[in-house]
C-alpha angles and dihedrals in degrees: 000000000000130000120188097343130241098320090056094046090049092053089049093051092047089051092050091049093051092043088050092065090062110103093230099048123084117190117195125184117206116186116233090237091065090078115195124004136169109304093008088126094052117110122245115215121192114202112197120200137197086249108053095216088061091061113113139181123215 
């Protein structure tokens, strides 16, 4: 399944790299082959706001 192609993926990875430098952001990469792991069944909810900096993920 492909969404956006290589250019979009590159932009997303660059954004994650930049975000990971923030002291309050922790980016973790878990390979698909890992299977289940603690919290893998937890829901991820994205809340979008009118002001982008108020967006949050829980």
